mmJSON file of the N, C-alpha and C atoms, coordinates in Angstrom:
{"data_MODEL":{"atom_site":{
"group_PDB":["ATOM","ATOM","ATOM","ATOM","ATOM","ATOM","ATOM","ATOM","ATOM","ATOM","ATOM","ATOM","ATOM","ATOM","ATOM","ATOM","ATOM","ATOM","ATOM","ATOM","ATOM","ATOM","ATOM","ATOM","ATOM","ATOM","ATOM","ATOM","ATOM","ATOM","ATOM","ATOM","ATOM","ATOM","ATOM","ATOM","ATOM","ATOM","ATOM","ATOM","ATOM","ATOM","ATOM","ATOM","ATOM","ATOM","ATOM","ATOM","ATOM","ATOM","ATOM","ATOM","ATOM","ATOM","ATOM","ATOM","ATOM","ATOM","ATOM","ATOM","ATOM","ATOM","ATOM","ATOM","ATOM","ATOM","ATOM","ATOM","ATOM","ATOM","ATOM","ATOM","ATOM","ATOM","ATOM","ATOM","ATOM","ATOM","ATOM","ATOM","ATOM","ATOM","ATOM","ATOM","ATOM","ATOM","ATOM","ATOM","ATOM","ATOM","ATOM","ATOM","ATOM","ATOM","ATOM","ATOM","ATOM","ATOM","ATOM","ATOM","ATOM","ATOM","ATOM","ATOM","ATOM","ATOM","ATOM","ATOM","ATOM","ATOM","ATOM","ATOM","ATOM","ATOM","ATOM","ATOM","ATOM","ATOM","ATOM","ATOM","ATOM","ATOM","ATOM","ATOM","ATOM","ATOM","ATOM","ATOM","ATOM","ATOM","ATOM","ATOM","ATOM","ATOM","ATOM","ATOM","ATOM","ATOM","ATOM","ATOM","ATOM","ATOM","ATOM","ATOM","ATOM","ATOM","ATOM","ATOM","ATOM","ATOM","ATOM","ATOM","ATOM","ATOM","ATOM","ATOM","ATOM","ATOM","ATOM","ATOM","ATOM","ATOM","ATOM","ATOM","ATOM","ATOM","ATOM","ATOM","ATOM","ATOM","ATOM","ATOM","ATOM","ATOM","ATOM","ATOM","ATOM","ATOM","ATOM","ATOM","ATOM","ATOM","ATOM","ATOM","ATOM","ATOM","ATOM","ATOM","ATOM","ATOM","ATOM","ATOM","ATOM","ATOM","ATOM","ATOM","ATOM","ATOM","ATOM","ATOM","ATOM","ATOM","ATOM","ATOM","ATOM","ATOM","ATOM","ATOM","ATOM","ATOM","ATOM","ATOM","ATOM"],
"id":[1,2,3,4,5,6,7,8,9,10,11,12,13,14,15,16,17,18,19,20,21,22,23,24,25,26,27,28,29,30,31,32,33,34,35,36,37,38,39,40,41,42,43,44,45,46,47,48,49,50,51,52,53,54,55,56,57,58,59,60,61,62,63,64,65,66,67,68,69,70,71,72,73,74,75,76,77,78,79,80,81,82,83,84,85,86,87,88,89,90,91,92,93,94,95,96,97,98,99,100,101,102,103,104,105,106,107,108,109,110,111,112,113,114,115,116,117,118,119,120,121,122,123,124,125,126,127,128,129,130,131,132,133,134,135,136,137,138,139,140,141,142,143,144,145,146,147,148,149,150,151,152,153,154,155,156,157,158,159,160,161,162,163,164,165,166,167,168,169,170,171,172,173,174,175,176,177,178,179,180,181,182,183,184,185,186,187,188,189,190,191,192,193,194,195,196,197,198,199,200,201,202,203,204,205,206,207,208,209,210,211,212,213],
"type_symbol":["N","C","C","N","C","C","N","C","C","N","C","C","N","C","C","N","C","C","N","C","C","N","C","C","N","C","C","N","C","C","N","C","C","N","C","C","N","C","C","N","C","C","N","C","C","N","C","C","N","C","C","N","C","C","N","C","C","N","C","C","N","C","C","N","C","C","N","C","C","N","C","C","N","C","C","N","C","C","N","C","C","N","C","C","N","C","C","N","C","C","N","C","C","N","C","C","N","C","C","N","C","C","N","C","C","N","C","C","N","C","C","N","C","C","N","C","C","N","C","C","N","C","C","N","C","C","N","C","C","N","C","C","N","C","C","N","C","C","N","C","C","N","C","C","N","C","C","N","C","C","N","C","C","N","C","C","N","C","C","N","C","C","N","C","C","N","C","C","N","C","C","N","C","C","N","C","C","N","C","C","N","C","C","N","C","C","N","C","C","N","C","C","N","C","C","N","C","C","N","C","C","N","C","C","N","C","C","N","C","C","N","C","C"],
"label_atom_id":["N","CA","C","N","CA","C","N","CA","C","N","CA","C","N","CA","C","N","CA","C","N","CA","C","N","CA","C","N","CA","C","N","CA","C","N","CA","C","N","CA","C","N","CA","C","N","CA","C","N","CA","C","N","CA","C","N","CA","C","N","CA","C","N","CA","C","N","CA","C","N","CA","C","N","CA","C","N","CA","C","N","CA","C","N","CA","C","N","CA","C","N","CA","C","N","CA","C","N","CA","C","N","CA","C","N","CA","C","N","CA","C","N","CA","C","N","CA","C","N","CA","C","N","CA","C","N","CA","C","N","CA","C","N","CA","C","N","CA","C","N","CA","C","N","CA","C","N","CA","C","N","CA","C","N","CA","C","N","CA","C","N","CA","C","N","CA","C","N","CA","C","N","CA","C","N","CA","C","N","CA","C","N","CA","C","N","CA","C","N","CA","C","N","CA","C","N","CA","C","N","CA","C","N","CA","C","N","CA","C","N","CA","C","N","CA","C","N","CA","C","N","CA","C","N","CA","C","N","CA","C","N","CA","C","N","CA","C","N","CA","C","N","CA","C","N","CA","C"],
"label_alt_id":[null,null,null,null,null,null,null,null,null,null,null,null,null,null,null,null,null,null,null,null,null,null,null,null,null,null,null,null,null,null,null,null,null,null,null,null,null,null,null,null,null,null,null,null,null,null,null,null,null,null,null,null,null,null,null,null,null,null,null,null,null,null,null,null,null,null,null,null,null,null,null,null,null,null,null,null,null,null,null,null,null,null,null,null,null,null,null,null,null,null,null,null,null,null,null,null,null,null,null,null,null,null,null,null,null,null,null,null,null,null,null,null,null,null,null,null,null,null,null,null,null,null,null,null,null,null,null,null,null,null,null,null,null,null,null,null,null,null,null,null,null,null,null,null,null,null,null,null,null,null,null,null,null,null,null,null,null,null,null,null,null,null,null,null,null,null,null,null,null,null,null,null,null,null,null,null,null,null,null,null,null,null,null,null,null,null,null,null,null,null,null,null,null,null,null,null,null,null,null,null,null,null,null,null,null,null,null,null,null,null,null,null,null],
"label_comp_id":["MET","MET","MET","SER","SER","SER","THR","THR","THR","GLY","GLY","GLY","PRO","PRO","PRO","ALA","ALA","ALA","LEU","LEU","LEU","ALA","ALA","ALA","ARG","ARG","ARG","HIS","HIS","HIS","GLN","GLN","GLN","PHE","PHE","PHE","THR","THR","THR","SER","SER","SER","ASP","ASP","ASP","GLU","GLU","GLU","THR","THR","THR","ILE","ILE","ILE","LYS","LYS","LYS","PRO","PRO","PRO","GLY","GLY","GLY","LYS","LYS","LYS","SER","SER","SER","LYS","LYS","LYS","GLU","GLU","GLU","VAL","VAL","VAL","SER","SER","SER","VAL","VAL","VAL","LEU","LEU","LEU","TYR","TYR","TYR","LEU","LEU","LEU","LYS","LYS","LYS","PRO","PRO","PRO","PRO","PRO","PRO","VAL","VAL","VAL","LYS","LYS","LYS","THR","THR","THR","VAL","VAL","VAL","ASP","ASP","ASP","ALA","ALA","ALA","ARG","ARG","ARG","SER","SER","SER","LEU","LEU","LEU","LYS","LYS","LYS","GLU","GLU","GLU","LYS","LYS","LYS","GLU","GLU","GLU","LYS","LYS","LYS","ASP","ASP","ASP","SER","SER","SER","PHE","PHE","PHE","THR","THR","THR","GLY","GLY","GLY","ARG","ARG","ARG","PHE","PHE","PHE","VAL","VAL","VAL","ILE","ILE","ILE","ALA","ALA","ALA","ARG","ARG","ARG","LEU","LEU","LEU","GLN","GLN","GLN","PHE","PHE","PHE","SER","SER","SER","ASP","ASP","ASP","GLY","GLY","GLY","SER","SER","SER","VAL","VAL","VAL","TRP","TRP","TRP","GLN","GLN","GLN","LEU","LEU","LEU","PRO","PRO","PRO"],
"label_asym_id":["A","A","A","A","A","A","A","A","A","A","A","A","A","A","A","A","A","A","A","A","A","A","A","A","A","A","A","A","A","A","A","A","A","A","A","A","A","A","A","A","A","A","A","A","A","A","A","A","A","A","A","A","A","A","A","A","A","A","A","A","A","A","A","A","A","A","A","A","A","A","A","A","A","A","A","A","A","A","A","A","A","A","A","A","A","A","A","A","A","A","A","A","A","A","A","A","A","A","A","A","A","A","A","A","A","A","A","A","A","A","A","A","A","A","A","A","A","A","A","A","A","A","A","A","A","A","A","A","A","A","A","A","A","A","A","A","A","A","A","A","A","A","A","A","A","A","A","A","A","A","A","A","A","A","A","A","A","A","A","A","A","A","A","A","A","A","A","A","A","A","A","A","A","A","A","A","A","A","A","A","A","A","A","A","A","A","A","A","A","A","A","A","A","A","A","A","A","A","A","A","A","A","A","A","A","A","A","A","A","A","A","A","A"],
"label_entity_id":["1","1","1","1","1","1","1","1","1","1","1","1","1","1","1","1","1","1","1","1","1","1","1","1","1","1","1","1","1","1","1","1","1","1","1","1","1","1","1","1","1","1","1","1","1","1","1","1","1","1","1","1","1","1","1","1","1","1","1","1","1","1","1","1","1","1","1","1","1","1","1","1","1","1","1","1","1","1","1","1","1","1","1","1","1","1","1","1","1","1","1","1","1","1","1","1","1","1","1","1","1","1","1","1","1","1","1","1","1","1","1","1","1","1","1","1","1","1","1","1","1","1","1","1","1","1","1","1","1","1","1","1","1","1","1","1","1","1","1","1","1","1","1","1","1","1","1","1","1","1","1","1","1","1","1","1","1","1","1","1","1","1","1","1","1","1","1","1","1","1","1","1","1","1","1","1","1","1","1","1","1","1","1","1","1","1","1","1","1","1","1","1","1","1","1","1","1","1","1","1","1","1","1","1","1","1","1","1","1","1","1","1","1"],
"label_seq_id":[1,1,1,2,2,2,3,3,3,4,4,4,5,5,5,6,6,6,7,7,7,8,8,8,9,9,9,10,10,10,11,11,11,12,12,12,13,13,13,14,14,14,15,15,15,16,16,16,17,17,17,18,18,18,19,19,19,20,20,20,21,21,21,22,22,22,23,23,23,24,24,24,25,25,25,26,26,26,27,27,27,28,28,28,29,29,29,30,30,30,31,31,31,32,32,32,33,33,33,34,34,34,35,35,35,36,36,36,37,37,37,38,38,38,39,39,39,40,40,40,41,41,41,42,42,42,43,43,43,44,44,44,45,45,45,46,46,46,47,47,47,48,48,48,49,49,49,50,50,50,51,51,51,52,52,52,53,53,53,54,54,54,55,55,55,56,56,56,57,57,57,58,58,58,59,59,59,60,60,60,61,61,61,62,62,62,63,63,63,64,64,64,65,65,65,66,66,66,67,67,67,68,68,68,69,69,69,70,70,70,71,71,71],
"pdbx_PDB_ins_code":[null,null,null,null,null,null,null,null,null,null,null,null,null,null,null,null,null,null,null,null,null,null,null,null,null,null,null,null,null,null,null,null,null,null,null,null,null,null,null,null,null,null,null,null,null,null,null,null,null,null,null,null,null,null,null,null,null,null,null,null,null,null,null,null,null,null,null,null,null,null,null,null,null,null,null,null,null,null,null,null,null,null,null,null,null,null,null,null,null,null,null,null,null,null,null,null,null,null,null,null,null,null,null,null,null,null,null,null,null,null,null,null,null,null,null,null,null,null,null,null,null,null,null,null,null,null,null,null,null,null,null,null,null,null,null,null,null,null,null,null,null,null,null,null,null,null,null,null,null,null,null,null,null,null,null,null,null,null,null,null,null,null,null,null,null,null,null,null,null,null,null,null,null,null,null,null,null,null,null,null,null,null,null,null,null,null,null,null,null,null,null,null,null,null,null,null,null,null,null,null,null,null,null,null,null,null,null,null,null,null,null,null,null],
"Cartn_x":[172.417,173.06,173.931,175.115,176.052,175.645,175.777,175.488,176.742,177.875,179.135,179.633,180.717,181.258,181.9,181.921,182.567,184.083,184.762,186.22,186.824,186.13,186.621,185.458,185.629,184.63,185.361,184.843,185.462,184.383,184.718,183.767,184.329,183.478,183.897,182.942,183.466,182.648,182.84,181.752,181.825,180.864,181.363,180.523,180.176,178.953,178.491,177.258,177.112,175.909,175.107,173.883,173.002,171.714,171.385,170.191,168.93,167.832,166.569,166.148,165.715,165.27,166.393,167.626,168.791,169.471,170.354,171.142,172.611,173.46,174.896,175.616,176.595,177.43,178.499,178.617,179.604,180.611,181.877,182.896,183.976,184.637,185.7,186.868,188.059,189.256,189.888,190.061,190.626,191.944,193.051,194.369,194.933,194.4,194.922,194.321,195.106,194.56,193.588,192.73,191.824,192.597,191.936,192.572,193.054,192.212,192.587,192.545,193.528,193.587,193.442,192.622,192.393,192.878,193.689,194.146,193.063,192.333,191.21,191.669,192.916,193.402,193.44,193.526,193.618,192.242,191.174,189.827,189.19,188.296,187.503,186.409,185.811,184.788,183.643,183.126,182.018,182.429,183.666,184.138,184.251,184.591,184.741,183.43,182.315,181.015,180.545,181.253,180.797,181.21,182.057,182.498,181.616,181.106,180.265,180.734,180.334,180.608,179.296,179.21,178.011,178.365,177.5,177.684,176.358,176.45,175.266,175.395,174.381,174.345,173.789,174.587,174.21,173.643,173.974,173.524,173.528,172.482,172.396,172.083,172.806,172.517,172.094,170.938,170.369,170.773,170.687,171.134,170.331,169.105,168.328,168.714,169.713,170.202,169.565,168.485,167.85,168.733,168.552,169.4,168.523,168.892,168.326,169.459,169.181,170.2,169.618,170.413,170.0,169.637,168.461,168.059,168.97],
"Cartn_y":[209.359,209.22,207.967,208.098,206.978,205.982,204.707,203.679,202.913,203.332,202.659,202.992,202.343,202.579,203.964,204.498,205.787,205.598,206.489,206.43,207.07,208.071,208.77,209.481,209.774,210.498,211.521,212.736,213.795,214.499,214.922,215.635,217.013,218.028,219.402,220.059,221.014,221.809,223.265,224.009,225.43,226.177,227.171,228.017,229.272,229.363,230.498,231.102,232.399,233.075,233.481,233.004,233.311,233.877,235.091,235.736,235.098,235.115,234.539,235.15,234.285,234.731,235.024,234.857,235.128,233.816,233.864,232.691,233.084,232.099,232.357,231.187,231.479,230.432,230.053,228.769,228.272,227.434,227.703,226.915,226.491,225.397,224.854,224.525,224.926,224.613,223.364,222.346,221.072,220.862,220.88,220.867,219.48,218.451,217.102,216.512,215.748,215.108,213.993,213.58,212.473,211.202,210.301,209.046,208.278,208.193,207.524,208.566,208.555,209.508,208.747,209.292,208.681,209.653,209.183,210.013,210.001,211.107,211.188,210.978,211.257,211.08,209.608,208.718,207.293,206.631,207.369,206.806,206.919,205.998,206.086,207.125,207.657,208.7,208.302,207.078,206.634,206.596,206.196,206.104,207.477,208.508,209.855,210.363,209.984,210.435,209.667,208.617,207.789,208.336,209.351,209.914,211.091,211.081,212.176,212.588,213.76,214.238,214.677,214.621,215.095,215.521,216.318,216.693,216.532,216.327,216.13,217.035,217.827,218.612,217.69,217.408,216.427,217.068,218.346,218.965,220.476,221.11,222.566,222.943,223.913,224.42,225.874,226.198,227.536,228.401,229.734,230.668,230.533,230.008,229.807,228.524,227.816,226.597,225.328,225.452,224.254,223.664,222.373,221.645,220.806,220.803,219.861,218.924,217.632,216.648,215.628,215.239,214.229,212.947,212.41,211.181,210.007],
"Cartn_z":[162.094,163.385,163.388,163.922,163.97,165.043,164.734,165.733,166.103,165.586,165.878,167.274,167.676,169.01,169.122,170.331,170.576,170.539,169.843,169.8,171.044,171.573,172.763,173.435,174.7,175.478,176.331,176.391,177.178,177.985,179.187,180.038,180.339,180.219,180.458,181.444,182.194,183.099,182.725,182.709,182.39,183.304,184.014,184.864,184.077,183.661,182.861,183.515,183.418,183.881,182.652,182.589,181.465,182.049,181.688,182.231,181.649,182.422,181.94,180.597,179.69,178.37,177.399,177.817,176.965,176.594,175.632,175.259,175.244,175.285,175.308,174.663,173.856,173.267,174.286,174.547,175.497,174.726,174.933,174.242,175.232,174.9,175.733,174.819,175.201,174.438,175.038,174.233,174.679,173.953,174.674,174.046,173.782,174.429,174.205,172.933,172.193,170.991,171.38,170.438,170.735,171.073,171.753,172.154,170.93,169.916,168.667,167.555,166.707,165.603,164.294,163.405,162.104,161.043,160.127,159.016,157.944,157.811,156.874,155.433,155.12,153.746,153.349,154.328,154.018,153.909,154.171,154.138,152.765,152.467,151.252,151.487,150.42,150.546,151.462,151.342,152.191,153.662,153.934,155.315,155.968,155.178,155.728,156.322,155.732,156.213,157.449,157.844,158.953,160.32,160.36,161.637,162.01,163.23,163.71,165.1,165.494,166.841,167.462,168.763,169.44,170.85,171.428,172.819,173.537,174.821,175.651,176.868,177.127,178.362,179.434,180.444,181.456,182.725,182.968,184.217,184.081,184.599,184.681,186.118,186.627,187.969,187.817,188.36,188.232,189.419,189.232,190.277,191.57,191.488,192.715,193.441,192.91,193.55,193.016,192.243,191.69,190.592,190.358,189.415,188.479,187.204,186.25,185.892,185.913,185.568,184.603,183.636,182.666,183.413,183.127,183.828,183.506],
"occupancy":[1.0,1.0,1.0,1.0,1.0,1.0,1.0,1.0,1.0,1.0,1.0,1.0,1.0,1.0,1.0,1.0,1.0,1.0,1.0,1.0,1.0,1.0,1.0,1.0,1.0,1.0,1.0,1.0,1.0,1.0,1.0,1.0,1.0,1.0,1.0,1.0,1.0,1.0,1.0,1.0,1.0,1.0,1.0,1.0,1.0,1.0,1.0,1.0,1.0,1.0,1.0,1.0,1.0,1.0,1.0,1.0,1.0,1.0,1.0,1.0,1.0,1.0,1.0,1.0,1.0,1.0,1.0,1.0,1.0,1.0,1.0,1.0,1.0,1.0,1.0,1.0,1.0,1.0,1.0,1.0,1.0,1.0,1.0,1.0,1.0,1.0,1.0,1.0,1.0,1.0,1.0,1.0,1.0,1.0,1.0,1.0,1.0,1.0,1.0,1.0,1.0,1.0,1.0,1.0,1.0,1.0,1.0,1.0,1.0,1.0,1.0,1.0,1.0,1.0,1.0,1.0,1.0,1.0,1.0,1.0,1.0,1.0,1.0,1.0,1.0,1.0,1.0,1.0,1.0,1.0,1.0,1.0,1.0,1.0,1.0,1.0,1.0,1.0,1.0,1.0,1.0,1.0,1.0,1.0,1.0,1.0,1.0,1.0,1.0,1.0,1.0,1.0,1.0,1.0,1.0,1.0,1.0,1.0,1.0,1.0,1.0,1.0,1.0,1.0,1.0,1.0,1.0,1.0,1.0,1.0,1.0,1.0,1.0,1.0,1.0,1.0,1.0,1.0,1.0,1.0,1.0,1.0,1.0,1.0,1.0,1.0,1.0,1.0,1.0,1.0,1.0,1.0,1.0,1.0,1.0,1.0,1.0,1.0,1.0,1.0,1.0,1.0,1.0,1.0,1.0,1.0,1.0,1.0,1.0,1.0,1.0,1.0,1.0],
"B_iso_or_equiv":[0.0,0.0,0.0,0.0,0.0,0.0,0.0,0.0,0.0,0.0,0.0,0.0,0.0,0.0,0.0,0.0,0.0,0.0,0.0,0.0,0.0,0.0,0.0,0.0,0.0,0.0,0.0,0.0,0.0,0.0,0.0,0.0,0.0,0.0,0.0,0.0,0.0,0.0,0.0,0.0,0.0,0.0,0.0,0.0,0.0,0.0,0.0,0.0,0.0,0.0,0.0,0.0,0.0,0.0,0.0,0.0,0.0,0.0,0.0,0.0,0.0,0.0,0.0,0.0,0.0,0.0,0.0,0.0,0.0,0.0,0.0,0.0,0.0,0.0,0.0,0.0,0.0,0.0,0.0,0.0,0.0,0.0,0.0,0.0,0.0,0.0,0.0,0.0,0.0,0.0,0.0,0.0,0.0,0.0,0.0,0.0,0.0,0.0,0.0,0.0,0.0,0.0,0.0,0.0,0.0,0.0,0.0,0.0,0.0,0.0,0.0,0.0,0.0,0.0,0.0,0.0,0.0,0.0,0.0,0.0,0.0,0.0,0.0,0.0,0.0,0.0,0.0,0.0,0.0,0.0,0.0,0.0,0.0,0.0,0.0,0.0,0.0,0.0,0.0,0.0,0.0,0.0,0.0,0.0,0.0,0.0,0.0,0.0,0.0,0.0,0.0,0.0,0.0,0.0,0.0,0.0,0.0,0.0,0.0,0.0,0.0,0.0,0.0,0.0,0.0,0.0,0.0,0.0,0.0,0.0,0.0,0.0,0.0,0.0,0.0,0.0,0.0,0.0,0.0,0.0,0.0,0.0,0.0,0.0,0.0,0.0,0.0,0.0,0.0,0.0,0.0,0.0,0.0,0.0,0.0,0.0,0.0,0.0,0.0,0.0,0.0,0.0,0.0,0.0,0.0,0.0,0.0,0.0,0.0,0.0,0.0,0.0,0.0],
"pdbx_formal_charge":[null,null,null,null,null,null,null,null,null,null,null,null,null,null,null,null,null,null,null,null,null,null,null,null,null,null,null,null,null,null,null,null,null,null,null,null,null,null,null,null,null,null,null,null,null,null,null,null,null,null,null,null,null,null,null,null,null,null,null,null,null,null,null,null,null,null,null,null,null,null,null,null,null,null,null,null,null,null,null,null,null,null,null,null,null,null,null,null,null,null,null,null,null,null,null,null,null,null,null,null,null,null,null,null,null,null,null,null,null,null,null,null,null,null,null,null,null,null,null,null,null,null,null,null,null,null,null,null,null,null,null,null,null,null,null,null,null,null,null,null,null,null,null,null,null,null,null,null,null,null,null,null,null,null,null,null,null,null,null,null,null,null,null,null,null,null,null,null,null,null,null,null,null,null,null,null,null,null,null,null,null,null,null,null,null,null,null,null,null,null,null,null,null,null,null,null,null,null,null,null,null,null,null,null,null,null,null,null,null,null,null,null,null],
"auth_seq_id":[1,1,1,2,2,2,3,3,3,4,4,4,5,5,5,6,6,6,7,7,7,8,8,8,9,9,9,10,10,10,11,11,11,12,12,12,13,13,13,14,14,14,15,15,15,16,16,16,17,17,17,18,18,18,19,19,19,20,20,20,21,21,21,22,22,22,23,23,23,24,24,24,25,25,25,26,26,26,27,27,27,28,28,28,29,29,29,30,30,30,31,31,31,32,32,32,33,33,33,34,34,34,35,35,35,36,36,36,37,37,37,38,38,38,39,39,39,40,40,40,41,41,41,42,42,42,43,43,43,44,44,44,45,45,45,46,46,46,47,47,47,48,48,48,49,49,49,50,50,50,51,51,51,52,52,52,53,53,53,54,54,54,55,55,55,56,56,56,57,57,57,58,58,58,59,59,59,60,60,60,61,61,61,62,62,62,63,63,63,64,64,64,65,65,65,66,66,66,67,67,67,68,68,68,69,69,69,70,70,70,71,71,71],
"auth_comp_id":["MET","MET","MET","SER","SER","SER","THR","THR","THR","GLY","GLY","GLY","PRO","PRO","PRO","ALA","ALA","ALA","LEU","LEU","LEU","ALA","ALA","ALA","ARG","ARG","ARG","HIS","HIS","HIS","GLN","GLN","GLN","PHE","PHE","PHE","THR","THR","THR","SER","SER","SER","ASP","ASP","ASP","GLU","GLU","GLU","THR","THR","THR","ILE","ILE","ILE","LYS","LYS","LYS","PRO","PRO","PRO","GLY","GLY","GLY","LYS","LYS","LYS","SER","SER","SER","LYS","LYS","LYS","GLU","GLU","GLU","VAL","VAL","VAL","SER","SER","SER","VAL","VAL","VAL","LEU","LEU","LEU","TYR","TYR","TYR","LEU","LEU","LEU","LYS","LYS","LYS","PRO","PRO","PRO","PRO","PRO","PRO","VAL","VAL","VAL","LYS","LYS","LYS","THR","THR","THR","VAL","VAL","VAL","ASP","ASP","ASP","ALA","ALA","ALA","ARG","ARG","ARG","SER","SER","SER","LEU","LEU","LEU","LYS","LYS","LYS","GLU","GLU","GLU","LYS","LYS","LYS","GLU","GLU","GLU","LYS","LYS","LYS","ASP","ASP","ASP","SER","SER","SER","PHE","PHE","PHE","THR","THR","THR","GLY","GLY","GLY","ARG","ARG","ARG","PHE","PHE","PHE","VAL","VAL","VAL","ILE","ILE","ILE","ALA","ALA","ALA","ARG","ARG","ARG","LEU","LEU","LEU","GLN","GLN","GLN","PHE","PHE","PHE","SER","SER","SER","ASP","ASP","ASP","GLY","GLY","GLY","SER","SER","SER","VAL","VAL","VAL","TRP","TRP","TRP","GLN","GLN","GLN","LEU","LEU","LEU","PRO","PRO","PRO"],
"auth_asym_id":["A","A","A","A","A","A","A","A","A","A","A","A","A","A","A","A","A","A","A","A","A","A","A","A","A","A","A","A","A","A","A","A","A","A","A","A","A","A","A","A","A","A","A","A","A","A","A","A","A","A","A","A","A","A","A","A","A","A","A","A","A","A","A","A","A","A","A","A","A","A","A","A","A","A","A","A","A","A","A","A","A","A","A","A","A","A","A","A","A","A","A","A","A","A","A","A","A","A","A","A","A","A","A","A","A","A","A","A","A","A","A","A","A","A","A","A","A","A","A","A","A","A","A","A","A","A","A","A","A","A","A","A","A","A","A","A","A","A","A","A","A","A","A","A","A","A","A","A","A","A","A","A","A","A","A","A","A","A","A","A","A","A","A","A","A","A","A","A","A","A","A","A","A","A","A","A","A","A","A","A","A","A","A","A","A","A","A","A","A","A","A","A","A","A","A","A","A","A","A","A","A","A","A","A","A","A","A","A","A","A","A","A","A"],
"auth_atom_id":["N","CA","C","N","CA","C","N","CA","C","N","CA","C","N","CA","C","N","CA","C","N","CA","C","N","CA","C","N","CA","C","N","CA","C","N","CA","C","N","CA","C","N","CA","C","N","CA","C","N","CA","C","N","CA","C","N","CA","C","N","CA","C","N","CA","C","N","CA","C","N","CA","C","N","CA","C","N","CA","C","N","CA","C","N","CA","C","N","CA","C","N","CA","C","N","CA","C","N","CA","C","N","CA","C","N","CA","C","N","CA","C","N","CA","C","N","CA","C","N","CA","C","N","CA","C","N","CA","C","N","CA","C","N","CA","C","N","CA","C","N","CA","C","N","CA","C","N","CA","C","N","CA","C","N","CA","C","N","CA","C","N","CA","C","N","CA","C","N","CA","C","N","CA","C","N","CA","C","N","CA","C","N","CA","C","N","CA","C","N","CA","C","N","CA","C","N","CA","C","N","CA","C","N","CA","C","N","CA","C","N","CA","C","N","CA","C","N","CA","C","N","CA","C","N","CA","C","N","CA","C","N","CA","C","N","CA","C","N","CA","C","N","CA","C","N","CA","C"],
"pdbx_PDB_model_num":[1,1,1,1,1,1,1,1,1,1,1,1,1,1,1,1,1,1,1,1,1,1,1,1,1,1,1,1,1,1,1,1,1,1,1,1,1,1,1,1,1,1,1,1,1,1,1,1,1,1,1,1,1,1,1,1,1,1,1,1,1,1,1,1,1,1,1,1,1,1,1,1,1,1,1,1,1,1,1,1,1,1,1,1,1,1,1,1,1,1,1,1,1,1,1,1,1,1,1,1,1,1,1,1,1,1,1,1,1,1,1,1,1,1,1,1,1,1,1,1,1,1,1,1,1,1,1,1,1,1,1,1,1,1,1,1,1,1,1,1,1,1,1,1,1,1,1,1,1,1,1,1,1,1,1,1,1,1,1,1,1,1,1,1,1,1,1,1,1,1,1,1,1,1,1,1,1,1,1,1,1,1,1,1,1,1,1,1,1,1,1,1,1,1,1,1,1,1,1,1,1,1,1,1,1,1,1,1,1,1,1,1,1]
}}}
């Protein structure tokens, strides 16, 4: 896991209906380039492995109106 600073942060909202006991792949198309761009060709091999991406689900709203939110 990377412990370095975040290069960029993006927030997305998606309204999806997922039936109980089922799963669904959710995707978002983001057309703007990242805030900072790194040319991977200019990096050394060790540096290339230092970049990671992650996502966090911060809030879920259920059809009964209840909400789970990241503490």
